[in-house]
DRENPA-3360 file (N, C-alpha, C; in nm, 2 decimals, always signed):
BEGIN
1 = MSETVAKP = +0.58/+1.41/-2.06/+0.72/+1.49/-2.04/+0.72/+1.51/-1.89 ~ +0.85/+1.54/-1.87/+0.88/+1.56/-1.69/+1.00/+1.59/-1.70 ~ +1.02/+1.72/-1.62/+1.15/+1.77/-1.63/+1.16/+1.81/-1.46 ~ +1.30/+1.85/-1.41/+1.33/+1.89/-1.28/+1.40/+2.01/-1.29 ~ +1.36/+2.12/-1.24/+1.41/+2.24/-1.21/+1.52/+2.24/-1.09 ~ +1.63/+2.27/-1.12/+1.74/+2.27/-0.99/+1.73/+2.39/-0.91 ~ +1.68/+2.39/-0.79/+1.67/+2.49/-0.68/+1.70/+2.42/-0.56 ~ +1.80/+2.47/-0.48/+1.79/+2.40/-0.34/+1.68/+2.37/-0.27;
9 = NVTTITSR = +1.65/+2.25/-0.26/+1.54/+2.17/-0.19/+1.40/+2.21/-0.26 ~ +1.41/+2.23/-0.38/+1.30/+2.26/-0.45/+1.30/+2.17/-0.58 ~ +1.19/+2.12/-0.63/+1.18/+2.05/-0.72/+1.05/+2.07/-0.81 ~ +1.05/+2.07/-0.92/+0.92/+2.13/-1.00/+0.90/+2.02/-1.10 ~ +0.79/+1.97/-1.10/+0.75/+1.84/-1.18/+0.65/+1.88/-1.28 ~ +0.70/+1.90/-1.40/+0.61/+1.91/-1.50/+0.61/+1.83/-1.59 ~ +0.46/+1.78/-1.59/+0.43/+1.66/-1.69/+0.29/+1.66/-1.71 ~ +0.26/+1.58/-1.83/+0.13/+1.54/-1.89/+0.10/+1.41/-1.86;
17 = ADTAETPT = -0.02/+1.39/-1.78/-0.03/+1.26/-1.75/-0.10/+1.17/-1.86 ~ -0.09/+1.05/-1.87/-0.14/+0.98/-1.95/-0.31/+0.96/-1.96 ~ -0.38/+1.07/-1.94/-0.52/+1.07/-1.96/-0.59/+1.15/-2.07 ~ -0.71/+1.12/-2.09/-0.77/+1.16/-2.22/-0.77/+1.31/-2.21 ~ -0.75/+1.39/-2.29/-0.78/+1.53/-2.31/-0.93/+1.55/-2.31 ~ -0.97/+1.65/-2.20/-1.10/+1.70/-2.20/-1.11/+1.83/-2.24 ~ -1.23/+1.92/-2.25/-1.25/+2.06/-2.27/-1.19/+2.12/-2.16 ~ -1.20/+2.08/-2.03/-1.14/+2.13/-1.90/-1.04/+2.08/-1.87;
25 = SIDVVLSF = -0.94/+2.00/-1.99/-0.81/+1.98/-1.90/-0.69/+2.09/-1.92 ~ -0.62/+2.10/-1.84/-0.52/+2.21/-1.82/-0.39/+2.14/-1.80 ~ -0.26/+2.21/-1.82/-0.15/+2.14/-1.77/-0.12/+2.21/-1.66 ~ -0.05/+2.16/-1.56/-0.02/+2.24/-1.42/+0.14/+2.20/-1.39 ~ +0.18/+2.29/-1.34/+0.33/+2.27/-1.32/+0.32/+2.33/-1.14 ~ +0.39/+2.22/-1.06/+0.36/+2.24/-0.90/+0.49/+2.24/-0.89 ~ +0.52/+2.32/-0.75/+0.63/+2.32/-0.65/+0.60/+2.31/-0.51 ~ +0.65/+2.18/-0.49/+0.57/+2.19/-0.31/+0.67/+2.06/-0.26;
33 = RVDLRLLR = +0.67/+2.09/-0.10/+0.74/+1.99/-0.03/+0.63/+1.87/-0.01 ~ +0.70/+1.74/-0.02/+0.60/+1.61/+0.03/+0.65/+1.56/+0.13 ~ +0.58/+1.53/+0.24/+0.61/+1.47/+0.35/+0.60/+1.31/+0.34 ~ +0.65/+1.23/+0.28/+0.64/+1.08/+0.22/+0.57/+1.02/+0.33 ~ +0.59/+1.01/+0.46/+0.51/+0.94/+0.55/+0.37/+0.98/+0.56 ~ +0.35/+1.09/+0.55/+0.22/+1.16/+0.54/+0.16/+1.11/+0.43 ~ +0.21/+1.12/+0.31/+0.14/+1.11/+0.17/+0.12/+0.93/+0.19 ~ +0.17/+0.87/+0.25/+0.16/+0.72/+0.25/+0.04/+0.68/+0.36;
41 = RQKRALIA = +0.04/+0.77/+0.45/-0.07/+0.74/+0.56/-0.21/+0.76/+0.51 ~ -0.19/+0.89/+0.41/-0.33/+0.96/+0.35/-0.36/+0.85/+0.25 ~ -0.26/+0.80/+0.15/-0.31/+0.69/+0.08/-0.36/+0.59/+0.13 ~ -0.30/+0.53/+0.25/-0.34/+0.41/+0.29/-0.52/+0.43/+0.35 ~ -0.54/+0.55/+0.41/-0.66/+0.58/+0.44/-0.77/+0.59/+0.32 ~ -0.73/+0.61/+0.22/-0.81/+0.60/+0.13/-0.84/+0.45/+0.07 ~ -0.76/+0.37/+0.07/-0.72/+0.26/+0.05/-0.84/+0.17/+0.12 ~ -0.81/+0.19/+0.27/-0.88/+0.16/+0.40/-1.03/+0.13/+0.40;
49 = FPTNFQLS = -1.11/+0.22/+0.31/-1.24/+0.25/+0.31/-1.30/+0.10/+0.32 ~ -1.38/+0.09/+0.43/-1.45/-0.03/+0.43/-1.53/-0.07/+0.31 ~ -1.51/-0.20/+0.31/-1.60/-0.24/+0.19/-1.74/-0.24/+0.19 ~ -1.78/-0.24/+0.30/-1.94/-0.22/+0.35/-1.99/-0.08/+0.35 ~ -1.89/+0.03/+0.31/-1.90/+0.14/+0.35/-1.98/+0.21/+0.21 ~ -2.12/+0.25/+0.23/-2.18/+0.29/+0.08/-2.14/+0.42/+0.02 ~ -2.07/+0.42/-0.08/-2.03/+0.54/-0.16/-2.09/+0.52/-0.29 ~ -2.14/+0.66/-0.32/-2.20/+0.68/-0.45/-2.09/+0.66/-0.55;
57 = HNQEEAVE = -2.16/+0.65/-0.68/-2.06/+0.60/-0.80/-1.96/+0.74/-0.82 ~ -2.00/+0.86/-0.80/-1.92/+0.98/-0.81/-1.83/+1.00/-0.70 ~ -1.86/+0.94/-0.56/-1.77/+0.94/-0.46/-1.67/+0.83/-0.50 ~ -1.69/+0.70/-0.55/-1.57/+0.60/-0.57/-1.51/+0.67/-0.68 ~ -1.54/+0.70/-0.78/-1.47/+0.80/-0.88/-1.36/+0.89/-0.83 ~ -1.43/+0.98/-0.73/-1.32/+1.10/-0.67/-1.22/+1.03/-0.56 ~ -1.23/+0.90/-0.50/-1.13/+0.84/-0.42/-1.04/+0.79/-0.52 ~ -1.10/+0.71/-0.63/-1.01/+0.64/-0.72/-0.90/+0.76/-0.79;
65 = GMLNMIDY = -0.97/+0.86/-0.83/-0.91/+0.96/-0.86/-0.79/+1.03/-0.79 ~ -0.81/+1.05/-0.68/-0.73/+1.08/-0.57/-0.60/+0.98/-0.54 ~ -0.66/+0.85/-0.53/-0.54/+0.74/-0.53/-0.45/+0.76/-0.68 ~ -0.49/+0.76/-0.78/-0.41/+0.77/-0.89/-0.32/+0.89/-0.90 ~ -0.38/+0.99/-0.84/-0.27/+1.12/-0.80/-0.18/+1.10/-0.73 ~ -0.19/+1.02/-0.64/-0.11/+1.01/-0.53/-0.01/+0.89/-0.61 ~ -0.05/+0.81/-0.66/+0.03/+0.71/-0.74/+0.16/+0.77/-0.81 ~ +0.09/+0.88/-0.89/+0.17/+0.95/-1.01/+0.28/+1.04/-0.94;
73 = IQDSIVDQ = +0.20/+1.12/-0.82/+0.34/+1.20/-0.76/+0.44/+1.10/-0.72 ~ +0.39/+0.96/-0.64/+0.52/+0.89/-0.60/+0.60/+0.83/-0.69 ~ +0.53/+0.82/-0.78/+0.62/+0.75/-0.92/+0.70/+0.87/-0.97 ~ +0.65/+0.98/-0.97/+0.75/+1.08/-1.01/+0.88/+1.10/-0.93 ~ +0.84/+1.11/-0.80/+0.93/+1.12/-0.68/+1.06/+1.04/-0.74 ~ +1.02/+0.91/-0.76/+1.10/+0.80/-0.77/+1.18/+0.80/-0.91 ~ +1.09/+0.83/-1.01/+1.15/+0.85/-1.14/+1.26/+0.95/-1.13 ~ +1.27/+1.07/-1.08/+1.31/+1.17/-1.12/+1.46/+1.14/-1.01;
81 = GLASEEEV = +1.44/+1.07/-0.92/+1.55/+1.03/-0.84/+1.56/+1.13/-0.67 ~ +1.45/+1.19/-0.66/+1.43/+1.27/-0.55/+1.44/+1.22/-0.42 ~ +1.40/+1.06/-0.41/+1.40/+0.97/-0.30/+1.40/+0.83/-0.38 ~ +1.43/+0.75/-0.31/+1.45/+0.62/-0.32/+1.33/+0.52/-0.32 ~ +1.31/+0.43/-0.42/+1.20/+0.36/-0.40/+1.15/+0.27/-0.26 ~ +1.26/+0.26/-0.21/+1.24/+0.22/-0.06/+1.19/+0.31/+0.05 ~ +1.23/+0.44/+0.01/+1.18/+0.55/+0.08/+1.01/+0.59/+0.06 ~ +0.98/+0.59/-0.09/+0.83/+0.60/-0.11/+0.77/+0.51/-0.09;
89 = FPQMPLLF = +0.80/+0.39/-0.13/+0.74/+0.25/-0.12/+0.78/+0.17/-0.02 ~ +0.79/+0.18/+0.10/+0.90/+0.10/+0.18/+0.81/-0.03/+0.20 ~ +0.90/-0.14/+0.21/+0.84/-0.29/+0.22/+0.75/-0.32/+0.34 ~ +0.64/-0.41/+0.32/+0.55/-0.39/+0.42/+0.60/-0.52/+0.50 ~ +0.60/-0.53/+0.63/+0.62/-0.66/+0.71/+0.54/-0.77/+0.66 ~ +0.63/-0.90/+0.65/+0.55/-1.01/+0.61/+0.45/-1.04/+0.70 ~ +0.30/-1.06/+0.66/+0.21/-1.13/+0.75/+0.24/-1.24/+0.80 ~ +0.29/-1.32/+0.72/+0.29/-1.47/+0.78/+0.44/-1.50/+0.78;
97 = ETAA = +0.48/-1.55/+0.88/+0.63/-1.61/+0.89/+0.66/-1.75/+0.81 ~ +0.73/-1.76/+0.74/+0.74/-1.91/+0.65/+0.87/-1.96/+0.73 ~ +0.84/-2.09/+0.74/+0.93/-2.21/+0.80/+1.05/-2.22/+0.73 ~ +1.17/-2.18/+0.77/+1.28/-2.22/+0.70/+1.32/-2.38/+0.69;
% end
């Protein structure tokens, strides 16, 4: 479930994530401003951990959880029409030019 509460320049996202209920699960309603460029940089920083960097299993799960949360925030922004898909997920430049 997801809803938008109309206030000038404020959006409240109410949602129940598609995750398993646990004894410590709670429903959360957040209202905050998001710097889309900063959020993308933070997501890239988490994705860019070197593959030879040694993380414990718990640390790997924590990073994966943060990435999932960022994905959910970005998807919610697009789904609710708060920003375009291009603003949230800009096209990456082509790595290799193709000959015409």
